[in-house]
N, C-alpha and C positions, 0 to 999 in steps of 0.2 A: 376762823376754823378752816375755811377753804384754802387759805394761804398756807396754813400749817400742814395740811394733808398734801398739798401740792409740793411743798418744800420737802416733806419726808419721802414722798414718792420720787422726787427728783434726785434724792440721795440714794435710795435703795435700788432704783432701777439700774443705774450704772454699776452698782456693786454686784447685782445679780448677773448683769451682762459680763462683767469682768470675771466673775466666778465661773460662769459657764465656759467662757473662752479659755480660761486657764485649766479647765478640767478636760479639754478636748486634746486628743493625741492622734496623729496620723502615722500609721505604720505601713511601710512599703511591703511589697509582695514577699521579699526575702527576709523580712523582719518579724519577730514575735516579741510580745511584751509580757514579762513575768511580773504579775501584780501582787503586791503585799498589802494586806489590810490590817492596820494596827499592828504591824510587825510580823504577822503570820501570813504564810503563803495562801493566796486566794485562788487564782487561776492564771492560765496563760491566754492572752488575748492577741488578736490580730490575724491577718493584716486588715488594713482599712482604718475606719474611724473608731477610736476607742475613747470611752469616757472614764476618767480617773478623778475621784473626788479628792480635792486638795485637802491636805492635813490629815486625811484618814487613810488614803491609799497612796502607795508609791509604786512606780513601774520602772523596770529595768529592761532596756532594749537588748535583744540578742540577734546577731546576724547568723542566718542559716546557710550562707554561701560557703563554698569550699575555700578553705584558707590554705595558702601556699606559704609554708614556713621553711626558711633556710636554716639548716643546722650548722652551727659554727664548726670549723675544723677541729677534730678531736685527735689527740695523741693516742694511738693504739699500738700495743705490743702484741704481735701475732703469737701463735702457739710455738713457732720456731724462732722466737726471740728476735724478730725484726721490727724496728720502730718505724711507723708510718703515720702520716697525717691523712685523715679521712673526713670529708664533709658530704652532706647529703641534703635532700629536700624531702619534706613530709607534706602530704596532702590530706587534710581532714576537714570535717564539718560537724556542726552541732546537730544532733538528731533529737535530743530531749532538752529543751531550754530550761525546764525546771531543775534537772540534775546539774546542768552546766553552771547555774547560778548558785544553787543551794549547797551542792556537794563539794565544790572547790572554790577557793577564793578568786583565783585568776586562772581560768582554764587555758589561756594562751601561754602564760608563763609555765604552768604545770606541764603542758604537753611538750613544750620546748625542752625543759630540763629532763623529762622522761625520755625524750627521743635521743638526747645526747648520751645519757647513761646506757640506754639499750643498745645504741650503736657501738659503744666501747665494749660492752659485755659480749655481744654476739660476734663481732669481728675478732675479739681476742681469743675465741675458741677455735679459730681456723688458721691455717698456715697461709703464707704470703701467696703461694701459687693458687690456692683456692680463692683468695680475695680477688685475684686478677682474672681468673678463668671462670669462676662460678658466681658472678655478680648478681645474676637474676635470682638464684636460689637464696643468696644473702638478703636481697631486697624483700623477698617473701617472708623470710624468717623474722626480720625486724618488723615488718608490717603486722604480722600475726601477733607478735608479743605486744606491740603498742596498742593494737586494737583490743586485745583482751584486757589490758590494764586500764585503758581509758573508757571502757564500756560503762563503768560505774559513774563516770562523770557525764554521761550522755553524749559522748563524742565518738564518731566513727572515723577511723583512720582508713582512707581508701587506697593510699599508695605510698610507698617509700622508694626513693631512687638514690643510690649512691652515685655522686657526681664525679669526685676525684679521689684518687689514691696517690698521694705524693710520696716519692722515695728520695733519699739523699743520693748524691752523685756516686758514691762508692757502691751503693746497692744497684744503681742503674748499670754501672760498668760490669758488676758481677753477673747480673742477669744477661747482659749482652754476651759475655764470655760463655755463659751456660748455653745460650741459644746457639752460638757458633759451634760449640762442641757437640751439641745435639744434632746440628745439621751435618757435621762431619761424620758422626756416628751413623746417621742414616745413609749417607753416601757410601760409606764402607760396606754397610749391610747390603745395600742394593747392588753394589759391585760384586760382592761375594755371591749373592743370589744369582746374578747373571752368569758368573763363572760356573756355578753349580749346574744351572740349566744348560749352558753351552757344553759342558763335559758330558752331561747325560745325552744330549743330542749327538755329539761325536761318537759316543759309545754305541748308540743305536745305529748310526751310519756305518761304523766299522763292522758291526755284526751283520748288517745287510750286505756289505761288500764281501765279507768272508764267505757268505753262502754262495755267491756267484763270482768266481775269479775274473770272468770276462768283464764284469762291471768295473773292476779296478782298471783294466786296460782302457776301457772307454773313458773312464774318468781321467786317466793319464793323457790320452789324446786330446781331451777337452782342455786340460791344463796347458798342453803345448800350444793349442790354438790361441788361448788367451795370452800366453807369454810372447808368441810371435807377433801379436798386434802391439806389444809394448815397444816404445822407442828407446829403451835403455841400451847403452853401449855394451853392457855385459849381460849375458843370458846364462843362467845356470839351470840345467834341466836334470832333475833327479831321475834315475833309471831304476825302476823296481827290479828286485832280484827275481821275482816270479817271472817277469818278462824275459830276463836273461836265461833263466832255466829252461823256459819253453823254446827259446831260440837255440840254445846249446843242444837240446834234445833233438831238434830237427836237423842239426848239422851233422851228426854222427849216425848215418843210416847203415844198417847191417847189410853184408854181402850175401849173394845167393848160397855160398858155401857154408854159411853159418858164422863166419868171422868177419870182423870189420875190416875195411880196406885201409892199408897202411900207406899213407901218402908221404911218409917221411923220407924213405929211401928211393922212392920213385918206381919200385918194382915189387911184386909179390914174392914172399919168401917161399 
């Protein structure tokens, strides 16, 4: 009898030890375990040491860290009928392990496919110039749409970044020509604005010189001083008519008898 009990205990004890060892699970800090009991959801366990009864309970591990998912290049036709290839990167994490396991079969694949579709839909509503110039706003739009649709799966989309917008060679040349034409237009506008300001300044200076004729003579003398310092072989000096008029007026002085002196014949008549 003693031998029989010892033999039965020797068989059951290893079985119990093996059963306990197989029921122990260790979950890391960033992991959670979704436990099902007889096929029905029971609870979410972890982190640390978790006991799962073999044959009765099953556990699915869920990673709570941020997942970096690269969205494959998508063929997008913009609103102005330009074909481009766009790829992006999506950052998301699981916030509700129960929904991530129960509500969707494969949340990684589902999020990837949804990101591709959303990227095509959102970018297709904008023109090419908006894609190139307003990338931050497009990132926010895609992120908000993804976050709203994945909320039922227990997933939080934290950020979306558009990495590349690839154009064909003909479109690149067209954009370069457009940028060159834009720079030329700005140069012409700036030149015209400068001419307008210069003409306004000259008009104001002319008005000020017209109020005081002596100022015009001073300006003329200053110009002569500047020209005299030049080493050019030919010097052209403009002579104002106002200055000639003043000199001619001084040359014909009236005589005491009331008539001007006639110097042509050399004697008075």
